[in-house]
C-alpha positions as a printed NumPy array, in Angstrom:
array([[ -1.114,  32.529,  -6.619],
       [ -3.848,  30.077,  -7.561],
       [ -3.083,  26.593,  -8.81 ],
       [ -3.722,  26.098, -12.522],
       [ -7.03 ,  24.532, -13.466],
       [ -7.558,  22.239, -16.391],
       [ -7.422,  18.794, -17.87 ],
       [ -3.69 ,  18.356, -17.137],
       [ -4.162,  18.627, -13.385],
       [ -4.563,  15.15 , -11.816],
       [ -7.404,  14.23 ,  -9.487],
       [ -6.471,  13.612,  -5.852],
       [ -6.817,   9.862,  -6.429],
       [ -4.507,   9.993,  -9.45 ],
       [ -2.036,  12.177,  -7.526],
       [ -1.775,   9.9  ,  -4.476],
       [ -1.789,   6.771,  -6.667],
       [  1.206,   8.141,  -8.572],
       [  2.979,   8.753,  -5.269],
       [  2.301,   5.125,  -4.249],
       [  3.898,   3.963,  -7.508],
       [  6.939,   6.144,  -6.789],
       [  7.174,   4.791,  -3.23 ],
       [  7.223,   1.267,  -4.738],
       [ 10.541,   2.089,  -6.433],
       [ 12.175,   1.928,  -2.959],
       [ 11.141,  -1.728,  -2.483],
       [ 13.962,  -4.086,  -1.557],
       [ 12.112,  -7.254,  -2.574],
       [ 12.754,  -8.174,  -6.193],
       [  9.718, -10.478,  -6.458],
       [  7.197,  -7.63 ,  -6.516],
       [  7.67 ,  -3.919,  -5.822],
       [  4.688,  -2.47 ,  -3.94 ],
       [  4.169,   1.028,  -2.548],
       [  1.552,   2.324,  -0.114],
       [  0.511,   5.795,   1.014],
       [ -1.852,   6.537,   3.912],
       [ -3.791,   9.763,   3.377],
       [ -6.286,  11.692,   5.486],
       [ -7.94 ,  14.971,   4.513],
       [ -5.666,  15.201,   1.433],
       [ -2.514,  14.995,   3.59 ],
       [  0.024,  12.186,   3.46 ],
       [  0.328,  10.537,   6.869],
       [  2.877,   7.807,   6.096],
       [  4.29 ,   5.738,   3.27 ],
       [  5.559,   2.188,   3.059],
       [  7.177,  -0.17 ,   0.586],
       [  7.812,  -3.887,   0.732],
       [ 11.112,  -5.416,   1.676],
       [ 13.169,  -6.936,   4.446],
       [ 12.867,  -5.45 ,   7.944],
       [ 14.928,  -2.299,   8.532],
       [ 18.639,  -2.941,   8.915],
       [ 18.514,  -6.514,   7.599],
       [ 19.833,  -7.799,   4.287],
       [ 17.582,  -7.355,   1.283],
       [ 15.523, -10.229,  -0.08 ],
       [ 17.301, -12.788,  -2.266],
       [ 15.229, -14.85 ,  -4.659],
       [ 18.063, -16.511,  -6.552],
       [ 17.564, -20.278,  -6.657],
       [ 14.398, -19.932,  -4.558],
       [ 16.224, -18.424,  -1.585],
       [ 13.986, -16.6  ,   0.925],
       [ 10.878, -18.054,  -0.752],
       [  8.15 , -19.975,   1.075],
       [  4.979, -21.066,  -0.694],
       [  5.632, -18.707,  -3.608],
       [  6.061, -15.689,  -1.326],
       [  9.122, -13.948,   0.055],
       [  9.513, -14.996,   3.692],
       [ 11.725, -11.98 ,   4.548],
       [  9.509,  -9.256,   3.154],
       [  7.271,  -6.96 ,   5.168],
       [  4.435,  -5.704,   2.975],
       [  4.112,  -2.058,   1.944],
       [  0.766,  -1.689,   3.739],
       [  2.249,  -3.17 ,   6.916],
       [  5.201,  -0.774,   6.774],
       [  2.89 ,   2.231,   6.324],
       [  0.827,   1.136,   9.354],
       [  3.997,   0.531,  11.406],
       [  5.31 ,   4.011,  10.556],
       [  2.049,   5.533,  11.788],
       [  2.251,   3.535,  15.035],
       [  5.909,   4.441,  15.62 ],
       [  5.175,   8.139,  15.224],
       [  1.831,   8.254,  17.058],
       [ -0.238,   9.067,  13.967],
       [ -3.886,   8.005,  13.937],
       [ -4.889,   6.416,  10.639],
       [ -8.529,   5.875,  11.596],
       [-10.704,   7.04 ,   8.712],
       [ -7.729,   7.248,   6.334],
       [ -7.455,   6.14 ,   2.714],
       [ -4.718,   3.699,   1.684],
       [ -3.334,   4.151,  -1.84 ],
       [ -1.498,   1.02 ,  -3.031],
       [  0.129,  -0.048,  -6.228],
       [ -1.584,  -3.454,  -5.699],
       [ -4.686,  -4.396,  -3.744],
       [ -3.867,  -5.751,  -0.279],
       [ -3.407,  -9.425,   0.582],
       [ -5.62 , -11.053,   3.223],
       [ -3.259, -10.3  ,   6.127],
       [ -2.901,  -6.641,   5.13 ],
       [ -6.673,  -6.367,   4.613],
       [ -7.242,  -7.511,   8.207],
       [ -4.705,  -4.994,   9.511],
       [ -6.293,  -2.164,   7.514],
       [ -9.753,  -3.067,   8.822],
       [ -8.573,  -3.169,  12.438],
       [ -6.671,   0.109,  12.004],
       [ -9.876,   1.841,  10.876],
       [ -8.871,   2.565,   7.279],
       [-12.082,   3.368,   5.401],
       [-10.998,   3.261,   1.76 ],
       [ -8.39 ,   1.445,  -0.319],
       [ -7.421,   2.665,  -3.795],
       [ -5.225,   0.341,  -5.846],
       [ -3.813,   0.2  ,  -9.38 ],
       [ -3.226,  -3.533,  -9.91 ],
       [ -5.339,  -6.477,  -8.765],
       [ -3.715,  -9.134,  -6.579],
       [ -5.052, -12.695,  -6.775],
       [ -6.59 , -12.808,  -3.297],
       [-10.409, -12.792,  -3.492],
       [-10.683, -13.378,   0.274],
       [ -9.009, -10.029,   0.93 ],
       [-11.494,  -8.232,  -1.32 ],
       [-14.444, -10.038,   0.293],
       [-13.231,  -9.206,   3.805],
       [-12.698,  -5.515,   3.001],
       [-16.161,  -5.308,   1.447],
       [-17.757,  -7.111,   4.404],
       [-16.104,  -4.593,   6.753],
       [-17.493,  -1.679,   4.738],
       [-14.104,  -0.553,   3.449],
       [-14.505,   1.091,   0.042],
       [-12.283,  -0.588,  -2.534],
       [-11.537,   1.306,  -5.746],
       [ -9.495,   0.062,  -8.696],
       [ -7.873,   2.986, -10.502],
       [ -5.541,   1.499, -13.142],
       [ -2.146,   3.074, -13.757],
       [ -2.06 ,   5.367, -16.786]])
């Protein structure tokens, strides 16, 4: 049976972006819920969401707890978790596309560059112009596709 064709069928970018938004709902950091999906040849390789390291208590931002410089000190970023999952399971992400609910921070941008990710698709900007500049300098395509 063939898949239906038509205006209601999402593009691949819209499809994987929606999955990244769903992955974000698993975040354990209440400051900002972020989801990430690594994709290669239209196949999902790994996913990641932000939150405390596996097995540790979730982030607590009451009264500024767990916060350092406006950021959660306990949280591992969604992009980092997606990369870690690939490493743990022996999955090459070279040449992959990263779909994120937010564009990566500077640290995540450097990891994505060194991992060989070639494209980043994100739905919400993050105030880190250095990350954008670094990704562009490295030749990583960066596409903003706003959430519907």
